[in-house]
N, C-alpha and C positions, 0 to 999 in steps of 0.2 A: 703807038704813042712812045716817044723817046722817054727813057728814064731821066729824071732830073736829080741834080745834086745841088744843094745850096751850101756855100761855104761862107761862114760868117767871119768877116775880118779881111780887110783889104791890105794887110801888111805883108810883109816877106813870106811869112808862113802860109798865109791864105793864097798868095800868088803862086808859090811854088807848089802847093797842094793842087790848085786848079790847073796848072800846066802839067803836072805829073798825071792827074787823072785824065786829062784830055789826051795826052800822048798814049796812055795805056788803054783807054776806053773811048775811041773817037766818036762812038755813037751816043755818048752821054751829052745832055744839055746841062752845062755848068753855069750856075748863077753865083756871082761873087757880091756879097754885101758888105758895105762899109758905112758906119755910122757918121763919120765926118765927111765933109764936101770934097775931099781929095784923097785918093788912095796912094799908099806908099809914102805918106807924109813924114813918117819917122825916118825912113831911108834917106830922104832928102836932107834931113838936119843931122845925119849921123857921120858927118865928116866928109862931106862931098860925095856922098853915095857909096862909101866903101863899106858900110854896115859893120857888122862885127868882125873885127881882125884879131881878137884877142885869143882865139881858140887853139892857135898853134905857136904862141910866142911865150917863151918861159923866163925871159930876163927883161927887166925894165928898159935896158939899152936897146934891145931888139924891138920892143913893142913901140917905143917912141918914134921909130923910124916910120910908122904908118900914120903918124900925125904931123905933117910938115908945118902946120900952122899952130903948134903948141908944144913942140918937143920939150923945150926948156921947162915950160910950166907943168907938164905932166910927169916928168921924171921922178919928182918927189913923191906924188901920189901913187905912182906905179911901184915905188919901193914899199909902200905901205899896204896897197891892195893889188894883188896880182892875180893872174888867171887861175891859179891854184886854189884862190880863196873863194871862188864862185861854185 
């Protein structure tokens, strides 16, 4: 009988965990559970599927370039809350 792994959460972390486990352990049966009716829903609404782009940007001017539909509106908030604040 194959070993089974259950991953709870169909978001990016759950998907990447499932993919990594499948690549490293091809004999595993991996089950991915998500409570909502669609997986990766938050990725879809995170700015065109770009997800989190804040990890390597250290100036507001650099960061707003990743948000073509809101550069002007986000520049002010990014001066207040930046990547180093998280």
